[in-house]
C-alpha positions as CSV (number, residue, x, y, z in Angstrom):
1,X,26.2,63.6,-58.3
2,X,29.0,61.8,-60.2
3,X,30.4,60.6,-56.8
4,X,27.0,59.2,-55.9
5,X,26.7,57.4,-59.2
6,X,30.3,56.0,-58.9
7,X,29.5,54.7,-55.4
8,X,26.3,53.2,-56.6
9,X,28.1,51.4,-59.4
10,X,30.7,50.2,-57.0
11,X,28.2,48.8,-54.5
12,X,26.2,47.0,-57.2
13,X,29.4,45.5,-58.6
14,X,30.6,44.5,-55.2
15,X,27.2,43.0,-54.3
16,X,27.2,40.8,-57.5
17,X,30.7,39.6,-56.9
18,X,29.9,38.8,-53.2
19,X,26.8,37.0,-54.3
20,X,28.7,34.9,-56.8
21,X,31.4,34.1,-54.2
22,X,28.8,33.0,-51.7
23,X,27.0,30.8,-54.2
24,X,27.1,27.1,-53.3
25,X,28.4,24.7,-55.9
26,X,26.2,22.1,-57.5
27,X,27.1,18.5,-57.8
28,X,26.5,16.0,-60.6
29,X,26.3,12.3,-59.9
30,X,27.0,10.1,-62.9
31,X,26.2,6.3,-62.8
32,X,27.3,4.1,-65.7
33,X,26.4,0.5,-66.1
34,X,29.6,-1.3,-67.2
35,X,30.2,-4.9,-68.2
36,X,32.5,-7.5,-66.7
37,X,33.6,-8.7,-70.1
38,X,35.3,-5.3,-71.0
39,X,35.4,-3.5,-67.6
40,X,39.1,-3.1,-67.8
41,X,38.8,-1.5,-71.2
42,X,36.2,0.9,-69.9
43,X,38.4,1.9,-67.0
44,X,41.4,2.4,-69.3
45,X,39.4,4.6,-71.6
46,X,38.0,6.7,-68.7
47,X,41.3,7.1,-66.9
48,X,43.6,7.6,-69.8
49,X,41.3,9.5,-72.2
50,X,38.1,10.8,-70.8
51,X,39.6,12.3,-67.6
52,X,42.4,14.0,-69.7
53,X,39.9,15.5,-72.1
54,X,37.5,16.5,-69.3
55,X,40.3,18.6,-67.8
56,X,40.3,20.7,-70.9
57,X,36.7,21.6,-70.1
58,X,37.3,22.2,-66.4
59,X,35.5,19.2,-65.1
60,X,36.2,18.8,-61.3
61,X,35.8,15.1,-60.4
62,X,35.6,14.8,-56.6
63,X,35.4,11.0,-56.3
64,X,35.1,7.8,-58.4
65,X,33.7,4.5,-57.3
66,X,32.7,1.1,-58.6
67,X,29.5,-0.5,-57.3
68,X,28.7,-4.2,-57.8
69,X,25.4,-6.0,-57.1
70,X,24.2,-9.4,-58.1
71,X,22.8,-8.2,-61.4
72,X,25.2,-5.4,-62.5
73,X,28.4,-3.5,-62.1
74,X,28.3,0.3,-62.1
75,X,30.9,3.0,-62.4
76,X,29.9,6.1,-60.3
77,X,31.6,9.5,-60.1
78,X,30.8,12.8,-58.6
79,X,31.5,16.1,-60.3
80,X,31.4,19.6,-58.7
81,X,30.4,22.7,-60.7
82,X,30.2,26.4,-59.8
83,X,26.7,26.5,-61.4
84,X,24.4,24.7,-63.9
85,X,25.3,26.9,-66.9
86,X,29.0,26.1,-66.5
87,X,28.1,22.4,-66.2
88,X,26.0,22.5,-69.4
89,X,28.7,24.4,-71.4
90,X,31.4,22.0,-70.3
91,X,29.4,18.9,-71.3
92,X,28.6,20.4,-74.7
93,X,32.3,21.0,-75.3
94,X,33.3,17.5,-74.1
95,X,30.7,15.7,-76.1
96,X,31.7,17.7,-79.3
97,X,35.4,17.2,-78.7
98,X,37.0,15.6,-81.8
99,X,39.5,13.7,-79.8
100,X,36.8,12.2,-77.6
101,X,34.6,11.3,-80.5
102,X,37.5,9.5,-82.2
103,X,38.5,7.6,-79.0
104,X,34.9,6.5,-78.5
105,X,34.8,5.3,-82.1
106,X,38.1,3.4,-81.8
107,X,37.3,1.7,-78.4
108,X,33.8,0.7,-79.4
109,X,35.1,-0.9,-82.6
110,X,37.8,-2.8,-80.7
111,X,36.0,-3.7,-77.5
112,X,32.2,-3.4,-78.2
113,X,29.8,-1.4,-76.1
114,X,31.6,-0.3,-72.9
115,X,28.5,1.3,-71.4
116,X,24.9,0.2,-70.7
117,X,22.4,2.5,-68.9
118,X,23.6,6.0,-67.9
119,X,22.0,7.9,-65.0
120,X,22.7,11.6,-64.5
121,X,21.6,13.6,-61.4
122,X,22.2,17.2,-60.6
123,X,22.3,17.9,-56.9
124,X,22.3,20.9,-54.6
125,X,23.3,20.6,-51.0
126,X,20.7,21.3,-48.4
127,X,21.2,24.1,-45.8
128,X,21.8,21.4,-43.1
129,X,24.2,19.2,-45.0
130,X,27.4,18.5,-43.1
131,X,30.6,19.9,-44.7
């Protein structure tokens, strides 16, 4: 009886681990409106401060772009997360980070608003998405 119980616990444990290992990551697309007048200051802050602090909270940035149209300039980046709960916890930590709060306060006082509209999209790959 004990052996059966031990085998059952092992199989359940293995099944949960296998399920987590096979889970597909989720992606987060962030789009920030930035301004030509202080675009360099935004990039400096993101590169030199935000990305460093994000590493403390296990942000995985896949790519970063800048997009320009006739009416606006946008900063776009793609994050990868193992799951939505991890994403939410990381963002909570980052937003509450004392260093980040102070950097934002200092750069805003020095350069004005560095961001306009912010768009945030959580995305899941379809089963037929190319790798």
